[in-house]
PADRENMAR-685793 format. One record per residue (C-alpha): residue number from 1; residue in three letters; chain; x, y, z. Coordinates in Angstrom, 1 decimal. Each point is the difference from the previous one (the first is absolute). Layout:
N
{node NUM; 'ALA'; 'A'; {X; Y; Z}}
...
END
This chain:
161
{node 1; 'MET'; 'A'; {18.1; 2.0; 7.0}}
{node 2; 'THR'; 'A'; {-2.3; 2.7; -1.9}}
{node 3; 'LEU'; 'A'; {-3.3; -1.3; -0.9}}
{node 4; 'ARG'; 'A'; {-2.1; 1.1; -3.2}}
{node 5; 'ILE'; 'A'; {-3.4; 0.5; 0.2}}
{node 6; 'ILE'; 'A'; {-2.3; 0.1; -3.1}}
{node 7; 'ALA'; 'A'; {-3.6; 1.2; -0.4}}
{node 8; 'SER'; 'A'; {-1.7; -1.2; -2.9}}
{node 9; 'GLY'; 'A'; {-3.7; 0.4; 1.5}}
{node 10; 'GLY'; 'A'; {-2.8; -2.3; 0.5}}
{node 11; 'THR'; 'A'; {-2.4; -0.4; 3.0}}
{node 12; 'PHE'; 'A'; {2.6; 1.5; 2.7}}
{node 13; 'ASP'; 'A'; {0.4; 3.0; -2.1}}
{node 14; 'LYS'; 'A'; {-3.8; 1.2; -0.2}}
{node 15; 'HIS'; 'A'; {-1.4; 2.9; 1.1}}
{node 16; 'TYR'; 'A'; {-4.1; -0.2; 0.8}}
{node 17; 'ASP'; 'A'; {-1.8; 2.8; -2.6}}
{node 18; 'ALA'; 'A'; {-2.9; 0.9; 2.4}}
{node 19; 'ILE'; 'A'; {-2.0; 1.9; -2.8}}
{node 20; 'ALA'; 'A'; {0.8; -2.8; -2.5}}
{node 21; 'GLY'; 'A'; {-0.7; -2.8; 2.3}}
{node 22; 'GLN'; 'A'; {3.1; -1.9; -1.1}}
{node 23; 'LEU'; 'A'; {3.3; -1.0; 0.5}}
{node 24; 'VAL'; 'A'; {2.7; 2.3; -2.1}}
{node 25; 'PHE'; 'A'; {3.6; 0.9; -0.5}}
{node 26; 'GLY'; 'A'; {1.6; 3.1; 1.7}}
{node 27; 'ALA'; 'A'; {3.7; 0.6; 1.5}}
{node 28; 'SER'; 'A'; {1.4; -3.1; 1.1}}
{node 29; 'HIS'; 'A'; {-0.5; -0.9; 3.6}}
{node 30; 'LEU'; 'A'; {3.4; -1.5; 0.8}}
{node 31; 'PRO'; 'A'; {1.7; 3.5; 1.0}}
{node 32; 'ALA'; 'A'; {-2.3; 0.1; 3.0}}
{node 33; 'ALA'; 'A'; {-0.1; -3.9; 0.3}}
{node 34; 'LEU'; 'A'; {3.7; 0.1; 0.6}}
{node 35; 'LEU'; 'A'; {0.0; 2.9; 2.7}}
{node 36; 'ARG'; 'A'; {-2.7; -1.5; 1.7}}
{node 37; 'SER'; 'A'; {2.2; -2.9; 0.5}}
{node 38; 'ARG'; 'A'; {3.1; 1.2; 1.3}}
{node 39; 'MET'; 'A'; {1.7; -1.9; -1.8}}
{node 40; 'THR'; 'A'; {3.8; 0.5; 0.4}}
{node 41; 'GLN'; 'A'; {1.3; -1.8; -3.0}}
{node 42; 'ALA'; 'A'; {2.2; 1.7; -2.7}}
{node 43; 'HIS'; 'A'; {-2.5; 0.0; -3.4}}
{node 44; 'THR'; 'A'; {-1.0; 1.5; -3.2}}
{node 45; 'LEU'; 'A'; {-3.7; 0.6; -1.3}}
{node 46; 'GLU'; 'A'; {-0.7; -0.2; -3.4}}
{node 47; 'VAL'; 'A'; {-3.4; 0.8; -1.0}}
{node 48; 'LEU'; 'A'; {-1.1; -1.7; -3.7}}
{node 49; 'PRO'; 'A'; {-3.6; 1.0; -1.7}}
{node 50; 'LEU'; 'A'; {-2.3; -1.5; 2.6}}
{node 51; 'LEU'; 'A'; {-2.5; -2.2; -1.5}}
{node 52; 'ASP'; 'A'; {-2.4; -2.6; 0.9}}
{node 53; 'SER'; 'A'; {1.7; -3.2; -0.8}}
{node 54; 'LEU'; 'A'; {-3.3; -1.2; -2.1}}
{node 55; 'ASP'; 'A'; {1.3; 2.8; -2.3}}
{node 56; 'MET'; 'A'; {3.4; -0.9; 0.2}}
{node 57; 'GLN'; 'A'; {1.9; -1.0; -3.4}}
{node 58; 'ASP'; 'A'; {3.1; -1.6; -1.2}}
{node 59; 'ALA'; 'A'; {1.8; 3.6; -0.4}}
{node 60; 'ASP'; 'A'; {-1.2; 0.5; 3.8}}
{node 61; 'ARG'; 'A'; {1.5; -3.1; 0.8}}
{node 62; 'GLN'; 'A'; {3.0; 0.4; -1.8}}
{node 63; 'ARG'; 'A'; {0.3; 3.4; 1.4}}
{node 64; 'LEU'; 'A'; {0.5; -1.4; 3.5}}
{node 65; 'LEU'; 'A'; {2.2; -2.4; -0.9}}
{node 66; 'ALA'; 'A'; {2.1; 2.6; -1.8}}
{node 67; 'SER'; 'A'; {0.2; 2.0; 3.5}}
{node 68; 'CYS'; 'A'; {0.8; -3.1; 1.9}}
{node 69; 'ARG'; 'A'; {2.9; -0.8; -2.6}}
{node 70; 'LYS'; 'A'; {1.4; 4.1; 0.2}}
{node 71; 'ALA'; 'A'; {-0.9; 0.0; 4.0}}
{node 72; 'PRO'; 'A'; {3.6; -0.2; 1.9}}
{node 73; 'GLU'; 'A'; {-1.5; -1.2; 2.8}}
{node 74; 'ALA'; 'A'; {-0.1; -4.3; 0.4}}
{node 75; 'ALA'; 'A'; {-3.3; -0.2; 2.4}}
{node 76; 'ILE'; 'A'; {-3.1; 1.9; -1.9}}
{node 77; 'VAL'; 'A'; {-3.5; 0.3; 1.1}}
{node 78; 'ILE'; 'A'; {-2.8; 0.2; -2.7}}
{node 79; 'ILE'; 'A'; {-3.4; 1.1; 1.4}}
{node 80; 'HIS'; 'A'; {-2.3; -1.3; -3.0}}
{node 81; 'GLY'; 'A'; {-3.8; -0.8; -0.2}}
{node 82; 'THR'; 'A'; {-1.0; -3.2; 1.0}}
{node 83; 'ASP'; 'A'; {-2.0; -1.4; -3.1}}
{node 84; 'THR'; 'A'; {3.1; -0.4; -2.4}}
{node 85; 'MET'; 'A'; {2.5; 0.0; 2.9}}
{node 86; 'ARG'; 'A'; {1.3; -3.5; -1.1}}
{node 87; 'GLU'; 'A'; {0.2; 0.7; -4.1}}
{node 88; 'SER'; 'A'; {2.3; 3.3; 1.0}}
{node 89; 'ALA'; 'A'; {1.8; -2.3; 2.5}}
{node 90; 'ALA'; 'A'; {0.7; -2.6; -2.8}}
{node 91; 'VAL'; 'A'; {1.3; 2.3; -2.2}}
{node 92; 'LEU'; 'A'; {2.3; 1.5; 2.5}}
{node 93; 'GLY'; 'A'; {0.7; -3.7; 0.5}}
{node 94; 'ALA'; 'A'; {1.2; -1.4; -3.2}}
{node 95; 'ALA'; 'A'; {2.6; 2.9; -0.2}}
{node 96; 'ALA'; 'A'; {1.5; -1.5; 3.0}}
{node 97; 'LEU'; 'A'; {1.5; 3.0; 1.2}}
{node 98; 'ASP'; 'A'; {2.8; -0.5; 2.8}}
{node 99; 'LYS'; 'A'; {-2.2; 2.0; 2.8}}
{node 100; 'THR'; 'A'; {-2.5; -0.4; 2.2}}
{node 101; 'VAL'; 'A'; {-3.3; 1.6; -1.6}}
{node 102; 'ILE'; 'A'; {-3.3; -0.2; 2.4}}
{node 103; 'LEU'; 'A'; {-3.5; 0.3; -1.6}}
{node 104; 'THR'; 'A'; {-2.7; 1.2; 2.8}}
{node 105; 'GLY'; 'A'; {-3.2; 2.3; -0.2}}
{node 106; 'ALA'; 'A'; {-3.2; 0.0; 2.0}}
{node 107; 'MET'; 'A'; {-3.6; -1.4; 0.0}}
{node 108; 'ILE'; 'A'; {-1.4; 3.9; 1.5}}
{node 109; 'PRO'; 'A'; {1.8; 3.0; -0.8}}
{node 110; 'TYR'; 'A'; {2.3; 1.4; 2.4}}
{node 111; 'GLU'; 'A'; {-2.4; 2.9; 0.7}}
{node 112; 'ILE'; 'A'; {-3.0; -1.7; 0.9}}
{node 113; 'ALA'; 'A'; {-0.3; -1.8; 3.5}}
{node 114; 'GLY'; 'A'; {1.1; -3.5; 0.9}}
{node 115; 'SER'; 'A'; {2.4; 0.2; -3.2}}
{node 116; 'ASP'; 'A'; {2.5; -2.7; -0.3}}
{node 117; 'ALA'; 'A'; {2.5; 2.4; -2.1}}
{node 118; 'LEU'; 'A'; {2.3; 0.9; 2.8}}
{node 119; 'PHE'; 'A'; {0.3; -3.4; 2.0}}
{node 120; 'ASN'; 'A'; {0.8; -1.2; -4.2}}
{node 121; 'LEU'; 'A'; {2.8; 2.6; -0.4}}
{node 122; 'GLY'; 'A'; {1.3; -0.8; 2.8}}
{node 123; 'PHE'; 'A'; {0.2; -3.5; -0.3}}
{node 124; 'ALA'; 'A'; {1.5; 0.3; -3.2}}
{node 125; 'ILE'; 'A'; {2.5; 2.4; 1.0}}
{node 126; 'GLY'; 'A'; {1.2; -2.5; 2.6}}
{node 127; 'VAL'; 'A'; {0.2; -2.7; -2.3}}
{node 128; 'ALA'; 'A'; {1.6; 1.7; -2.5}}
{node 129; 'GLN'; 'A'; {3.1; 0.6; 2.1}}
{node 130; 'THR'; 'A'; {0.2; -3.7; 1.3}}
{node 131; 'LEU'; 'A'; {-0.8; -2.1; -3.3}}
{node 132; 'PRO'; 'A'; {2.3; -1.7; -2.9}}
{node 133; 'ALA'; 'A'; {0.2; 1.5; -3.3}}
{node 134; 'GLY'; 'A'; {-3.4; -1.0; -2.0}}
{node 135; 'VAL'; 'A'; {-3.8; 1.4; -0.3}}
{node 136; 'TYR'; 'A'; {-2.4; -0.3; 2.8}}
{node 137; 'VAL'; 'A'; {-3.9; 0.8; 0.8}}
{node 138; 'ALA'; 'A'; {0.1; 1.5; 3.9}}
{node 139; 'MET'; 'A'; {-3.7; 0.1; 0.6}}
{node 140; 'ASN'; 'A'; {-2.0; -0.7; 3.0}}
{node 141; 'GLY'; 'A'; {3.0; -0.6; 2.1}}
{node 142; 'ARG'; 'A'; {1.4; -2.7; -1.9}}
{node 143; 'VAL'; 'A'; {2.3; -0.2; -2.8}}
{node 144; 'PHE'; 'A'; {-0.4; -2.0; -3.1}}
{node 145; 'ASP'; 'A'; {2.5; -0.9; -2.8}}
{node 146; 'TRP'; 'A'; {-1.1; 1.9; -3.5}}
{node 147; 'ASP'; 'A'; {-1.4; -3.1; -1.9}}
{node 148; 'LYS'; 'A'; {-1.3; -2.0; 3.0}}
{node 149; 'VAL'; 'A'; {-2.8; 2.9; 0.8}}
{node 150; 'SER'; 'A'; {-3.4; 0.7; -0.6}}
{node 151; 'LYS'; 'A'; {-2.8; 2.6; 1.0}}
{node 152; 'ASN'; 'A'; {-3.1; -1.8; 1.8}}
{node 153; 'ARG'; 'A'; {-2.3; 2.6; -1.0}}
{node 154; 'SER'; 'A'; {-3.3; -1.7; 1.7}}
{node 155; 'ALA'; 'A'; {2.6; 0.0; 3.2}}
{node 156; 'GLY'; 'A'; {1.5; 3.8; -1.0}}
{node 157; 'VAL'; 'A'; {3.4; -1.8; 1.5}}
{node 158; 'PHE'; 'A'; {3.3; -1.5; -2.2}}
{node 159; 'GLU'; 'A'; {0.7; -3.9; 0.0}}
{node 160; 'VAL'; 'A'; {2.4; -2.4; -1.2}}
{node 161; 'CYS'; 'A'; {-1.0; -1.5; -3.1}}
END
């Protein structure tokens, strides 16, 4: 089995710009994260334009869907921003793809101490290889069906809705 990993942005891939004092996008952290994880599973990395999920439009979600449709792999992990992860999952879920699609992300950027990015990535890769076809959100060590998940912004976690 080969796994496809799609980077679409979100906090996971943000860099801290010390001069501007803000989080910005640069190159994806996924190549370094995958090396650091020592993953031996065959995979293909696809990097889409990196966006904050609050900036995602319908066309961006359609680009994600098109990438999933054309992917020869049956298991796909999408790195996505947490704020609108559910909305993108809904587009993918409604498409009824015959693939296992896992959306994950991070509350703290990969390059910042205490980040949840590497844990969420590893967890998503693991469940992508074991779950049946469908669309899921994998965050905080839990897996959620795409249509039964919400982000609890005050607690900073995902939960069943």
